PyMOL CGO cylinders between C-alpha atoms (Angstrom):
from pymol import cmd
from pymol.cgo import CYLINDER

trace = [
    CYLINDER, 0.00, 0.00, 0.00, 1.28, 3.45, -0.86, 0.3, 1, 1, 1, 1, 1, 1,
    CYLINDER, 1.28, 3.45, -0.86, 0.68, 5.97, 1.92, 0.3, 1, 1, 1, 1, 1, 1,
    CYLINDER, 0.68, 5.97, 1.92, 2.40, 9.09, 0.62, 0.3, 1, 1, 1, 1, 1, 1,
    CYLINDER, 2.40, 9.09, 0.62, 4.58, 10.32, -2.21, 0.3, 1, 1, 1, 1, 1, 1,
    CYLINDER, 4.58, 10.32, -2.21, 7.50, 12.74, -1.90, 0.3, 1, 1, 1, 1, 1, 1,
    CYLINDER, 7.50, 12.74, -1.90, 9.20, 13.95, -5.04, 0.3, 1, 1, 1, 1, 1, 1,
    CYLINDER, 9.20, 13.95, -5.04, 9.73, 16.77, -7.50, 0.3, 1, 1, 1, 1, 1, 1,
    CYLINDER, 9.73, 16.77, -7.50, 6.63, 18.35, -9.01, 0.3, 1, 1, 1, 1, 1, 1,
    CYLINDER, 6.63, 18.35, -9.01, 6.92, 18.13, -12.80, 0.3, 1, 1, 1, 1, 1, 1,
    CYLINDER, 6.92, 18.13, -12.80, 3.55, 19.40, -14.03, 0.3, 1, 1, 1, 1, 1, 1,
    CYLINDER, 3.55, 19.40, -14.03, 0.12, 20.55, -12.83, 0.3, 1, 1, 1, 1, 1, 1,
    CYLINDER, 0.12, 20.55, -12.83, -3.15, 20.69, -14.77, 0.3, 1, 1, 1, 1, 1, 1,
    CYLINDER, -3.15, 20.69, -14.77, -6.86, 20.66, -13.91, 0.3, 1, 1, 1, 1, 1, 1,
    CYLINDER, -6.86, 20.66, -13.91, -6.93, 16.85, -13.51, 0.3, 1, 1, 1, 1, 1, 1,
    CYLINDER, -6.93, 16.85, -13.51, -3.92, 16.46, -11.23, 0.3, 1, 1, 1, 1, 1, 1,
    CYLINDER, -3.92, 16.46, -11.23, -0.17, 16.62, -11.10, 0.3, 1, 1, 1, 1, 1, 1,
    CYLINDER, -0.17, 16.62, -11.10, 2.85, 14.63, -12.10, 0.3, 1, 1, 1, 1, 1, 1,
    CYLINDER, 2.85, 14.63, -12.10, 5.42, 14.00, -9.38, 0.3, 1, 1, 1, 1, 1, 1,
    CYLINDER, 5.42, 14.00, -9.38, 8.80, 12.45, -10.16, 0.3, 1, 1, 1, 1, 1, 1,
    CYLINDER, 8.80, 12.45, -10.16, 9.75, 9.81, -7.58, 0.3, 1, 1, 1, 1, 1, 1,
    CYLINDER, 9.75, 9.81, -7.58, 12.95, 7.83, -8.13, 0.3, 1, 1, 1, 1, 1, 1,
    CYLINDER, 12.95, 7.83, -8.13, 13.02, 8.64, -11.83, 0.3, 1, 1, 1, 1, 1, 1,
    CYLINDER, 13.02, 8.64, -11.83, 9.37, 7.66, -12.37, 0.3, 1, 1, 1, 1, 1, 1,
    CYLINDER, 9.37, 7.66, -12.37, 6.70, 10.25, -13.14, 0.3, 1, 1, 1, 1, 1, 1,
    CYLINDER, 6.70, 10.25, -13.14, 3.56, 9.43, -11.15, 0.3, 1, 1, 1, 1, 1, 1,
    CYLINDER, 3.56, 9.43, -11.15, 0.27, 10.98, -12.28, 0.3, 1, 1, 1, 1, 1, 1,
    CYLINDER, 0.27, 10.98, -12.28, -1.79, 11.82, -9.21, 0.3, 1, 1, 1, 1, 1, 1,
    CYLINDER, -1.79, 11.82, -9.21, -5.42, 12.73, -9.80, 0.3, 1, 1, 1, 1, 1, 1,
    CYLINDER, -5.42, 12.73, -9.80, -6.57, 15.47, -7.44, 0.3, 1, 1, 1, 1, 1, 1,
    CYLINDER, -6.57, 15.47, -7.44, -9.74, 17.37, -6.56, 0.3, 1, 1, 1, 1, 1, 1,
    CYLINDER, -9.74, 17.37, -6.56, -8.12, 20.78, -6.96, 0.3, 1, 1, 1, 1, 1, 1,
    CYLINDER, -8.12, 20.78, -6.96, -4.43, 20.39, -7.82, 0.3, 1, 1, 1, 1, 1, 1,
    CYLINDER, -4.43, 20.39, -7.82, -3.86, 24.11, -8.21, 0.3, 1, 1, 1, 1, 1, 1,
    CYLINDER, -3.86, 24.11, -8.21, -4.46, 24.59, -4.47, 0.3, 1, 1, 1, 1, 1, 1,
    CYLINDER, -4.46, 24.59, -4.47, -1.16, 22.86, -3.74, 0.3, 1, 1, 1, 1, 1, 1,
    CYLINDER, -1.16, 22.86, -3.74, 1.13, 25.82, -3.21, 0.3, 1, 1, 1, 1, 1, 1,
    CYLINDER, 1.13, 25.82, -3.21, 4.05, 24.57, -5.26, 0.3, 1, 1, 1, 1, 1, 1,
    CYLINDER, 4.05, 24.57, -5.26, 5.59, 25.31, -8.62, 0.3, 1, 1, 1, 1, 1, 1,
    CYLINDER, 5.59, 25.31, -8.62, 7.11, 22.79, -11.02, 0.3, 1, 1, 1, 1, 1, 1,
    CYLINDER, 7.11, 22.79, -11.02, 10.61, 21.94, -9.89, 0.3, 1, 1, 1, 1, 1, 1,
    CYLINDER, 10.61, 21.94, -9.89, 9.82, 22.12, -6.17, 0.3, 1, 1, 1, 1, 1, 1,
    CYLINDER, 9.82, 22.12, -6.17, 9.67, 19.16, -3.80, 0.3, 1, 1, 1, 1, 1, 1,
    CYLINDER, 9.67, 19.16, -3.80, 6.18, 18.09, -2.64, 0.3, 1, 1, 1, 1, 1, 1,
    CYLINDER, 6.18, 18.09, -2.64, 4.75, 15.49, -0.28, 0.3, 1, 1, 1, 1, 1, 1,
    CYLINDER, 4.75, 15.49, -0.28, 1.21, 14.27, -0.86, 0.3, 1, 1, 1, 1, 1, 1,
    CYLINDER, 1.21, 14.27, -0.86, -0.94, 11.66, 0.84, 0.3, 1, 1, 1, 1, 1, 1,
    CYLINDER, -0.94, 11.66, 0.84, -1.99, 8.96, -1.64, 0.3, 1, 1, 1, 1, 1, 1,
    CYLINDER, -1.99, 8.96, -1.64, -4.87, 6.56, -2.17, 0.3, 1, 1, 1, 1, 1, 1,
    CYLINDER, -4.87, 6.56, -2.17, -4.61, 3.78, -4.74, 0.3, 1, 1, 1, 1, 1, 1,
    CYLINDER, -4.61, 3.78, -4.74, -7.77, 2.70, -6.56, 0.3, 1, 1, 1, 1, 1, 1,
    CYLINDER, -7.77, 2.70, -6.56, -7.57, -0.55, -8.51, 0.3, 1, 1, 1, 1, 1, 1,
    CYLINDER, -7.57, -0.55, -8.51, -10.18, -1.46, -11.10, 0.3, 1, 1, 1, 1, 1, 1,
    CYLINDER, -10.18, -1.46, -11.10, -10.33, -4.30, -13.60, 0.3, 1, 1, 1, 1, 1, 1,
    CYLINDER, -10.33, -4.30, -13.60, -8.36, -2.49, -16.26, 0.3, 1, 1, 1, 1, 1, 1,
    CYLINDER, -8.36, -2.49, -16.26, -6.28, 0.14, -14.46, 0.3, 1, 1, 1, 1, 1, 1,
    CYLINDER, -6.28, 0.14, -14.46, -4.60, 1.42, -11.33, 0.3, 1, 1, 1, 1, 1, 1,
    CYLINDER, -4.60, 1.42, -11.33, -5.10, 5.07, -10.42, 0.3, 1, 1, 1, 1, 1, 1,
    CYLINDER, -5.10, 5.07, -10.42, -3.25, 7.15, -7.85, 0.3, 1, 1, 1, 1, 1, 1,
    CYLINDER, -3.25, 7.15, -7.85, -5.11, 9.97, -6.13, 0.3, 1, 1, 1, 1, 1, 1,
    CYLINDER, -5.11, 9.97, -6.13, -3.21, 12.70, -4.30, 0.3, 1, 1, 1, 1, 1, 1,
    CYLINDER, -3.21, 12.70, -4.30, -4.32, 14.72, -1.26, 0.3, 1, 1, 1, 1, 1, 1,
    CYLINDER, -4.32, 14.72, -1.26, -2.94, 17.61, 0.74, 0.3, 1, 1, 1, 1, 1, 1,
    CYLINDER, -2.94, 17.61, 0.74, -3.80, 15.96, 4.07, 0.3, 1, 1, 1, 1, 1, 1,
    CYLINDER, -3.80, 15.96, 4.07, -4.68, 12.60, 5.61, 0.3, 1, 1, 1, 1, 1, 1,
    CYLINDER, -4.68, 12.60, 5.61, -8.11, 14.01, 6.51, 0.3, 1, 1, 1, 1, 1, 1,
    CYLINDER, -8.11, 14.01, 6.51, -8.86, 14.83, 2.87, 0.3, 1, 1, 1, 1, 1, 1,
    CYLINDER, -8.86, 14.83, 2.87, -7.75, 11.31, 1.89, 0.3, 1, 1, 1, 1, 1, 1,
    CYLINDER, -7.75, 11.31, 1.89, -10.02, 9.81, 4.57, 0.3, 1, 1, 1, 1, 1, 1,
    CYLINDER, -10.02, 9.81, 4.57, -13.01, 11.72, 3.19, 0.3, 1, 1, 1, 1, 1, 1,
    CYLINDER, -13.01, 11.72, 3.19, -12.15, 10.45, -0.31, 0.3, 1, 1, 1, 1, 1, 1,
    CYLINDER, -12.15, 10.45, -0.31, -11.98, 6.87, 0.98, 0.3, 1, 1, 1, 1, 1, 1,
    CYLINDER, -11.98, 6.87, 0.98, -15.29, 7.39, 2.75, 0.3, 1, 1, 1, 1, 1, 1,
    CYLINDER, -15.29, 7.39, 2.75, -16.85, 8.36, -0.58, 0.3, 1, 1, 1, 1, 1, 1,
    CYLINDER, -16.85, 8.36, -0.58, -15.28, 5.51, -2.57, 0.3, 1, 1, 1, 1, 1, 1,
    CYLINDER, -15.28, 5.51, -2.57, -16.55, 3.03, 0.03, 0.3, 1, 1, 1, 1, 1, 1,
    CYLINDER, -16.55, 3.03, 0.03, -20.08, 3.85, -1.11, 0.3, 1, 1, 1, 1, 1, 1,
    CYLINDER, -20.08, 3.85, -1.11, -21.21, 1.25, -3.64, 0.3, 1, 1, 1, 1, 1, 1,
    CYLINDER, -21.21, 1.25, -3.64, -21.30, 2.76, -7.11, 0.3, 1, 1, 1, 1, 1, 1,
    CYLINDER, -21.30, 2.76, -7.11, -18.94, 5.68, -6.36, 0.3, 1, 1, 1, 1, 1, 1,
    CYLINDER, -18.94, 5.68, -6.36, -15.58, 5.47, -8.07, 0.3, 1, 1, 1, 1, 1, 1,
    CYLINDER, -15.58, 5.47, -8.07, -12.50, 7.63, -7.71, 0.3, 1, 1, 1, 1, 1, 1,
    CYLINDER, -12.50, 7.63, -7.71, -13.39, 10.26, -10.32, 0.3, 1, 1, 1, 1, 1, 1,
    CYLINDER, -13.39, 10.26, -10.32, -16.89, 10.78, -8.88, 0.3, 1, 1, 1, 1, 1, 1,
    CYLINDER, -16.89, 10.78, -8.88, -15.47, 10.89, -5.34, 0.3, 1, 1, 1, 1, 1, 1,
    CYLINDER, -15.47, 10.89, -5.34, -13.03, 13.64, -6.38, 0.3, 1, 1, 1, 1, 1, 1,
    CYLINDER, -13.03, 13.64, -6.38, -15.92, 15.70, -7.75, 0.3, 1, 1, 1, 1, 1, 1,
    CYLINDER, -15.92, 15.70, -7.75, -17.90, 15.23, -4.53, 0.3, 1, 1, 1, 1, 1, 1,
    CYLINDER, -17.90, 15.23, -4.53, -14.96, 15.70, -2.16, 0.3, 1, 1, 1, 1, 1, 1,
    CYLINDER, -14.96, 15.70, -2.16, -15.36, 19.46, -1.62, 0.3, 1, 1, 1, 1, 1, 1,
    CYLINDER, -15.36, 19.46, -1.62, -19.05, 18.87, -0.88, 0.3, 1, 1, 1, 1, 1, 1,
    CYLINDER, -19.05, 18.87, -0.88, -18.91, 16.00, 1.66, 0.3, 1, 1, 1, 1, 1, 1,
    CYLINDER, -18.91, 16.00, 1.66, -20.57, 18.04, 4.40, 0.3, 1, 1, 1, 1, 1, 1,
    CYLINDER, -20.57, 18.04, 4.40, -23.42, 19.04, 2.10, 0.3, 1, 1, 1, 1, 1, 1,
    CYLINDER, -23.42, 19.04, 2.10, -23.93, 15.39, 1.13, 0.3, 1, 1, 1, 1, 1, 1,
    CYLINDER, -23.93, 15.39, 1.13, -23.92, 14.29, 4.78, 0.3, 1, 1, 1, 1, 1, 1,
    CYLINDER, -23.92, 14.29, 4.78, -26.50, 16.93, 5.65, 0.3, 1, 1, 1, 1, 1, 1,
    CYLINDER, -26.50, 16.93, 5.65, -28.69, 16.14, 2.64, 0.3, 1, 1, 1, 1, 1, 1,
    CYLINDER, -28.69, 16.14, 2.64, -28.27, 19.65, 1.20, 0.3, 1, 1, 1, 1, 1, 1,
    CYLINDER, -28.27, 19.65, 1.20, -28.31, 18.44, -2.39, 0.3, 1, 1, 1, 1, 1, 1,
    CYLINDER, -28.31, 18.44, -2.39, -28.94, 21.89, -3.82, 0.3, 1, 1, 1, 1, 1, 1,
    CYLINDER, -28.94, 21.89, -3.82, -25.32, 22.69, -2.87, 0.3, 1, 1, 1, 1, 1, 1,
    CYLINDER, -25.32, 22.69, -2.87, -23.91, 19.80, -4.89, 0.3, 1, 1, 1, 1, 1, 1,
    CYLINDER, -23.91, 19.80, -4.89, -22.56, 20.34, -8.37, 0.3, 1, 1, 1, 1, 1, 1,
    CYLINDER, -22.56, 20.34, -8.37, -24.14, 18.42, -11.24, 0.3, 1, 1, 1, 1, 1, 1,
    CYLINDER, -24.14, 18.42, -11.24, -22.16, 15.19, -11.43, 0.3, 1, 1, 1, 1, 1, 1,
    CYLINDER, -22.16, 15.19, -11.43, -22.86, 12.89, -14.38, 0.3, 1, 1, 1, 1, 1, 1,
    CYLINDER, -22.86, 12.89, -14.38, -24.25, 9.58, -13.17, 0.3, 1, 1, 1, 1, 1, 1,
    CYLINDER, -24.25, 9.58, -13.17, -25.50, 10.89, -9.84, 0.3, 1, 1, 1, 1, 1, 1,
    CYLINDER, -25.50, 10.89, -9.84, -29.23, 11.49, -9.93, 0.3, 1, 1, 1, 1, 1, 1,
    CYLINDER, -29.23, 11.49, -9.93, -31.71, 11.97, -7.05, 0.3, 1, 1, 1, 1, 1, 1,
    CYLINDER, -31.71, 11.97, -7.05, -31.75, 8.30, -5.99, 0.3, 1, 1, 1, 1, 1, 1,
    CYLINDER, -31.75, 8.30, -5.99, -27.96, 8.04, -5.81, 0.3, 1, 1, 1, 1, 1, 1,
    CYLINDER, -27.96, 8.04, -5.81, -27.74, 11.38, -4.00, 0.3, 1, 1, 1, 1, 1, 1,
    CYLINDER, -27.74, 11.38, -4.00, -30.15, 10.07, -1.36, 0.3, 1, 1, 1, 1, 1, 1,
    CYLINDER, -30.15, 10.07, -1.36, -28.09, 6.88, -0.98, 0.3, 1, 1, 1, 1, 1, 1,
    CYLINDER, -28.09, 6.88, -0.98, -24.90, 8.96, -0.63, 0.3, 1, 1, 1, 1, 1, 1,
    CYLINDER, -24.90, 8.96, -0.63, -26.51, 11.04, 2.07, 0.3, 1, 1, 1, 1, 1, 1,
    CYLINDER, -26.51, 11.04, 2.07, -27.71, 8.00, 4.07, 0.3, 1, 1, 1, 1, 1, 1,
    CYLINDER, -27.71, 8.00, 4.07, -24.30, 6.34, 3.87, 0.3, 1, 1, 1, 1, 1, 1,
    CYLINDER, -24.30, 6.34, 3.87, -22.36, 9.43, 4.89, 0.3, 1, 1, 1, 1, 1, 1,
    CYLINDER, -22.36, 9.43, 4.89, -24.72, 10.28, 7.74, 0.3, 1, 1, 1, 1, 1, 1,
    CYLINDER, -24.72, 10.28, 7.74, -24.15, 6.80, 9.21, 0.3, 1, 1, 1, 1, 1, 1,
    CYLINDER, -24.15, 6.80, 9.21, -20.40, 7.32, 8.92, 0.3, 1, 1, 1, 1, 1, 1,
    CYLINDER, -20.40, 7.32, 8.92, -20.59, 10.80, 10.46, 0.3, 1, 1, 1, 1, 1, 1,
    CYLINDER, -20.59, 10.80, 10.46, -22.63, 9.48, 13.38, 0.3, 1, 1, 1, 1, 1, 1,
    CYLINDER, -22.63, 9.48, 13.38, -19.43, 7.80, 14.55, 0.3, 1, 1, 1, 1, 1, 1,
    CYLINDER, -19.43, 7.80, 14.55, -20.55, 4.22, 14.06, 0.3, 1, 1, 1, 1, 1, 1,
    CYLINDER, -20.55, 4.22, 14.06, -17.58, 2.11, 14.95, 0.3, 1, 1, 1, 1, 1, 1,
    CYLINDER, -17.58, 2.11, 14.95, -16.65, -1.29, 13.68, 0.3, 1, 1, 1, 1, 1, 1,
    CYLINDER, -16.65, -1.29, 13.68, -16.83, -2.71, 10.21, 0.3, 1, 1, 1, 1, 1, 1,
    CYLINDER, -16.83, -2.71, 10.21, -18.94, -1.20, 7.48, 0.3, 1, 1, 1, 1, 1, 1,
    CYLINDER, -18.94, -1.20, 7.48, -22.36, -2.82, 7.41, 0.3, 1, 1, 1, 1, 1, 1,
    CYLINDER, -22.36, -2.82, 7.41, -23.34, -4.13, 4.00, 0.3, 1, 1, 1, 1, 1, 1,
    CYLINDER, -23.34, -4.13, 4.00, -26.40, -2.80, 2.32, 0.3, 1, 1, 1, 1, 1, 1,
    CYLINDER, -26.40, -2.80, 2.32, -29.47, -4.94, 2.69, 0.3, 1, 1, 1, 1, 1, 1,
    CYLINDER, -29.47, -4.94, 2.69, -29.36, -5.79, -1.01, 0.3, 1, 1, 1, 1, 1, 1,
    CYLINDER, -29.36, -5.79, -1.01, -25.87, -7.28, -0.65, 0.3, 1, 1, 1, 1, 1, 1,
    CYLINDER, -25.87, -7.28, -0.65, -26.98, -9.40, 2.30, 0.3, 1, 1, 1, 1, 1, 1,
    CYLINDER, -26.98, -9.40, 2.30, -30.13, -10.43, 0.40, 0.3, 1, 1, 1, 1, 1, 1,
    CYLINDER, -30.13, -10.43, 0.40, -28.04, -11.52, -2.60, 0.3, 1, 1, 1, 1, 1, 1,
    CYLINDER, -28.04, -11.52, -2.60, -25.82, -13.63, -0.34, 0.3, 1, 1, 1, 1, 1, 1,
    CYLINDER, -25.82, -13.63, -0.34, -28.88, -15.31, 1.17, 0.3, 1, 1, 1, 1, 1, 1,
    CYLINDER, -28.88, -15.31, 1.17, -30.34, -16.02, -2.26, 0.3, 1, 1, 1, 1, 1, 1,
    CYLINDER, -30.34, -16.02, -2.26, -27.03, -17.60, -3.30, 0.3, 1, 1, 1, 1, 1, 1,
    CYLINDER, -27.03, -17.60, -3.30, -27.40, -19.91, -0.28, 0.3, 1, 1, 1, 1, 1, 1,
    CYLINDER, -27.40, -19.91, -0.28, -30.82, -21.02, -1.52, 0.3, 1, 1, 1, 1, 1, 1,
    CYLINDER, -30.82, -21.02, -1.52, -33.20, -18.72, 0.35, 0.3, 1, 1, 1, 1, 1, 1,
    CYLINDER, -33.20, -18.72, 0.35, -36.34, -17.62, -1.54, 0.3, 1, 1, 1, 1, 1, 1,
    CYLINDER, -36.34, -17.62, -1.54, -36.25, -14.01, -2.80, 0.3, 1, 1, 1, 1, 1, 1,
    CYLINDER, -36.25, -14.01, -2.80, -39.04, -12.67, -0.56, 0.3, 1, 1, 1, 1, 1, 1,
    CYLINDER, -39.04, -12.67, -0.56, -37.67, -14.45, 2.51, 0.3, 1, 1, 1, 1, 1, 1,
    CYLINDER, -37.67, -14.45, 2.51, -34.12, -13.21, 1.76, 0.3, 1, 1, 1, 1, 1, 1,
    CYLINDER, -34.12, -13.21, 1.76, -35.39, -9.63, 1.53, 0.3, 1, 1, 1, 1, 1, 1,
    CYLINDER, -35.39, -9.63, 1.53, -37.19, -9.91, 4.88, 0.3, 1, 1, 1, 1, 1, 1,
    CYLINDER, -37.19, -9.91, 4.88, -34.26, -11.61, 6.67, 0.3, 1, 1, 1, 1, 1, 1,
    CYLINDER, -34.26, -11.61, 6.67, -31.70, -9.11, 5.34, 0.3, 1, 1, 1, 1, 1, 1,
    CYLINDER, -31.70, -9.11, 5.34, -33.81, -6.19, 6.51, 0.3, 1, 1, 1, 1, 1, 1,
    CYLINDER, -33.81, -6.19, 6.51, -34.34, -7.73, 9.96, 0.3, 1, 1, 1, 1, 1, 1,
    CYLINDER, -34.34, -7.73, 9.96, -30.64, -8.55, 10.41, 0.3, 1, 1, 1, 1, 1, 1,
    CYLINDER, -30.64, -8.55, 10.41, -29.37, -5.09, 9.43, 0.3, 1, 1, 1, 1, 1, 1,
    CYLINDER, -29.37, -5.09, 9.43, -32.08, -3.33, 11.46, 0.3, 1, 1, 1, 1, 1, 1,
    CYLINDER, -32.08, -3.33, 11.46, -31.52, -5.46, 14.58, 0.3, 1, 1, 1, 1, 1, 1,
    CYLINDER, -31.52, -5.46, 14.58, -27.72, -5.27, 14.53, 0.3, 1, 1, 1, 1, 1, 1,
    CYLINDER, -27.72, -5.27, 14.53, -26.59, -2.19, 12.55, 0.3, 1, 1, 1, 1, 1, 1,
    CYLINDER, -26.59, -2.19, 12.55, -23.06, -2.33, 13.99, 0.3, 1, 1, 1, 1, 1, 1,
    CYLINDER, -23.06, -2.33, 13.99, -22.51, -6.07, 13.49, 0.3, 1, 1, 1, 1, 1, 1,
    CYLINDER, -22.51, -6.07, 13.49, -19.75, -7.39, 11.29, 0.3, 1, 1, 1, 1, 1, 1,
    CYLINDER, -19.75, -7.39, 11.29, -20.72, -8.80, 7.90, 0.3, 1, 1, 1, 1, 1, 1,
    CYLINDER, -20.72, -8.80, 7.90, -20.13, -12.39, 9.00, 0.3, 1, 1, 1, 1, 1, 1,
    CYLINDER, -20.13, -12.39, 9.00, -22.36, -11.95, 12.06, 0.3, 1, 1, 1, 1, 1, 1,
    CYLINDER, -22.36, -11.95, 12.06, -25.18, -10.46, 9.98, 0.3, 1, 1, 1, 1, 1, 1,
    CYLINDER, -25.18, -10.46, 9.98, -25.02, -13.35, 7.55, 0.3, 1, 1, 1, 1, 1, 1,
    CYLINDER, -25.02, -13.35, 7.55, -25.02, -15.92, 10.38, 0.3, 1, 1, 1, 1, 1, 1,
    CYLINDER, -25.02, -15.92, 10.38, -28.02, -14.21, 11.99, 0.3, 1, 1, 1, 1, 1, 1,
    CYLINDER, -28.02, -14.21, 11.99, -29.94, -14.10, 8.72, 0.3, 1, 1, 1, 1, 1, 1,
    CYLINDER, -29.94, -14.10, 8.72, -29.07, -17.70, 7.81, 0.3, 1, 1, 1, 1, 1, 1,
    CYLINDER, -29.07, -17.70, 7.81, -30.18, -18.90, 11.24, 0.3, 1, 1, 1, 1, 1, 1,
    CYLINDER, -30.18, -18.90, 11.24, -33.51, -17.18, 10.66, 0.3, 1, 1, 1, 1, 1, 1,
    CYLINDER, -33.51, -17.18, 10.66, -33.83, -18.70, 7.19, 0.3, 1, 1, 1, 1, 1, 1,
    CYLINDER, -33.83, -18.70, 7.19, -33.17, -22.29, 8.15, 0.3, 1, 1, 1, 1, 1, 1,
    CYLINDER, -33.17, -22.29, 8.15, -34.54, -22.57, 11.68, 0.3, 1, 1, 1, 1, 1, 1,
    CYLINDER, -34.54, -22.57, 11.68, -37.35, -24.97, 12.45, 0.3, 1, 1, 1, 1, 1, 1,
    CYLINDER, -37.35, -24.97, 12.45, -38.36, -26.82, 9.30, 0.3, 1, 1, 1, 1, 1, 1,
    CYLINDER, -38.36, -26.82, 9.30, -36.20, -24.73, 6.98, 0.3, 1, 1, 1, 1, 1, 1,
    CYLINDER, -36.20, -24.73, 6.98, -38.88, -22.30, 5.89, 0.3, 1, 1, 1, 1, 1, 1,
    CYLINDER, -38.88, -22.30, 5.89, -37.78, -20.20, 2.98, 0.3, 1, 1, 1, 1, 1, 1,
    CYLINDER, -37.78, -20.20, 2.98, -35.44, -22.77, 1.52, 0.3, 1, 1, 1, 1, 1, 1,
    CYLINDER, -35.44, -22.77, 1.52, -35.77, -23.35, -2.22, 0.3, 1, 1, 1, 1, 1, 1,
    CYLINDER, -35.77, -23.35, -2.22, -37.25, -26.68, -3.14, 0.3, 1, 1, 1, 1, 1, 1,
    CYLINDER, -37.25, -26.68, -3.14, -38.78, -27.37, 0.31, 0.3, 1, 1, 1, 1, 1, 1,
    CYLINDER, -38.78, -27.37, 0.31, -42.52, -27.81, 0.57, 0.3, 1, 1, 1, 1, 1, 1,
    CYLINDER, -42.52, -27.81, 0.57, -44.07, -26.03, 3.51, 0.3, 1, 1, 1, 1, 1, 1,
]
cmd.load_cgo(trace, "trace")
């Protein structure tokens, strides 16, 4: 894992900056690279987050660890990638508070996704400790893969997440599975009730 980069600033544009480290020019995408008070040829240190996708590896640069943490908070939201997170980064507080009129127009983020962003970030801001709780849909999909009927999986996922919002993923799945297969195995595919 790369935590930070220190090197010579080679170039800055609206998308980010290029920093030479050990003879290699690293392109760091940034929310507002021109706010870094440095000119090409000067030495800079930036916090870094690495985002790996199927076809590429991107480096994102930040002026502080706090800014990087907010970026990681955004990219932890299902459906939010690095580029979208950079666009939303200056507006995290508005997203947390549900003040969507303050958000810029971001392609791919409509009203439904904005509402999901707000819910996710409010939970994070509330100081919930422990592992990130999966969305109900993710838990439902896991239950369906184990053979639980769709309607039953939906109900069990909702009950598990509602009853234990701070539980680890494994605990939520165990709780939901126990509810699915207790007694005579109600909800199991292929079983007659």
